[in-house]
C-alpha positions in Angstrom: 40.5 16.3 3.1 42.6 14.2 1.4 46.5 14.5 0.6 47.9 12.7 -2.6 51.2 12.4 -4.0 51.1 13.4 -7.8 51.9 17.0 -9.8 48.7 19.2 -11.0 50.2 19.4 -14.4 49.5 15.3 -14.0 46.1 16.0 -12.8 45.0 18.7 -15.4 46.1 16.4 -18.7 44.4 13.3 -17.3 41.5 14.6 -15.4 38.6 17.1 -17.2 36.0 16.3 -14.9 37.4 17.8 -11.6 37.6 21.3 -9.9 41.1 22.9 -9.8 42.0 25.8 -7.9 44.8 28.0 -9.4 45.9 29.4 -6.2 46.6 33.2 -6.5 47.6 36.6 -5.3 45.2 39.6 -5.5 47.1 42.6 -7.7 45.9 43.6 -11.4 47.8 45.0 -14.1 47.6 48.3 -15.8 46.5 45.9 -18.5 43.8 44.3 -16.3 45.6 40.9 -15.7 46.2 39.5 -12.7 50.0 38.9 -12.0 50.8 35.3 -12.7 54.1 34.9 -12.7 54.9 32.7 -10.7 54.3 29.0 -8.9 50.8 27.4 -10.0 49.8 30.3 -10.9 52.3 30.2 -14.0 51.7 27.4 -14.7 47.5 27.7 -15.1 48.6 31.0 -17.3 51.0 29.1 -19.3 48.0 25.9 -19.9 45.6 28.6 -19.9 46.2 31.4 -22.5 44.1 34.4 -20.6 43.0 32.5 -17.4 44.9 35.4 -16.4 42.2 38.1 -17.9 39.4 36.6 -16.4 41.4 36.6 -13.4 41.7 40.1 -13.6 38.5 41.3 -14.5 37.2 39.3 -11.3 39.5 40.9 -9.1 38.6 44.6 -10.1 34.9 43.8 -10.6 34.5 41.9 -6.7 37.7 42.1 -5.1 39.7 38.5 -3.6 37.6 35.7 -3.6 37.7 32.3 -4.8 35.4 32.0 -7.6 35.1 30.4 -11.4 37.9 31.6 -13.7 38.2 28.7 -16.7 35.3 27.1 -17.5 36.3 23.6 -18.8 38.2 22.4 -17.0 36.5 24.4 -14.3 39.3 26.5 -12.7 38.4 28.3 -9.3 41.2 31.6 -7.9 42.2 30.8 -4.6 43.7 33.5 -3.1 46.2 32.9 -0.8 49.0 36.5 -1.2 47.3 39.9 -0.8 50.4 41.1 -2.9 52.6 39.0 -5.1 55.7 40.2 -3.2 54.0 39.4 0.1 54.4 36.1 1.9 51.3 34.0 2.2 48.6 34.8 4.7 46.8 32.3 6.8 43.8 34.3 7.1 43.0 34.3 3.5 44.0 31.4 3.4 41.5 30.4 5.8 38.8 32.4 4.0 39.5 31.1 0.5 38.6 27.9 2.2 35.7 28.8 3.6 34.7 30.0 0.4 35.6 26.9 -1.8 33.7 25.3 0.8 30.6 27.2 0.1 31.2 27.4 -3.4 31.7 23.8 -3.9 28.6 23.1 -2.4 26.1 23.2 -5.2 28.4 21.8 -7.7 28.3 18.9 -8.7 32.6 17.5 -8.3 33.6 14.1 -7.1 37.3 15.9 -6.8 38.9 19.5 -6.3 42.5 19.8 -6.2 44.0 22.4 -4.7 48.1 22.4 -4.4 49.4 22.7 -0.6 48.1 27.0 -0.2 50.5 29.1 0.4 53.7 26.5 1.3 55.3 26.8 -2.5 56.7 29.6 -2.7 53.9 31.4 -0.5 57.1 30.7 2.0 54.5 28.9 4.7 55.1 25.6 6.3 52.5 22.4 5.5 53.1 21.9 8.9 50.6 24.8 10.5 48.6 25.3 7.1 47.7 21.9 7.1 45.9 21.2 10.4 44.3 24.3 10.0 43.1 24.1 6.4 41.8 20.0 7.4 39.2 21.5 9.9 37.6 22.9 7.1 37.5 21.3 4.2 36.1 18.2 6.0 34.7 16.4 2.9 37.0 13.8 1.4 36.3 15.3 -2.4 38.5 18.0 -1.0 42.3 16.5 -2.5 45.4 18.1 -1.3 48.1 17.9 -4.2 52.1 17.6 -2.9 54.1 17.0 -5.3 
């Protein structure tokens, strides 16, 4: 795992061949859309209209997990919160990291971008999260975006 100081918006505009992780919660509205009302999730919802519907369908059918929710560029859901009103949960972040590693074993991406999970609106401190996930995301293809 490496860390870079660049914002995810710049990467989304410049690098369409990598895999992007969209940090999310696990709530689906009555209309069947995932709640993506703030932070990184909102950014992805704005850039990729309909991604909230895709994620909502996956949450309803498969529950919380790391899975592909957009094709081009490739975007996976990366749950950090059980509910959007709560802080991020370190156990869910750890689970998501393991699922991300397993999912990407067979995918041929040179870079997998992930903003500091749980450390924005999730209320966690990078000093706590970073050392834990660095033991899971061992490969340098995992790039933590910090800006």
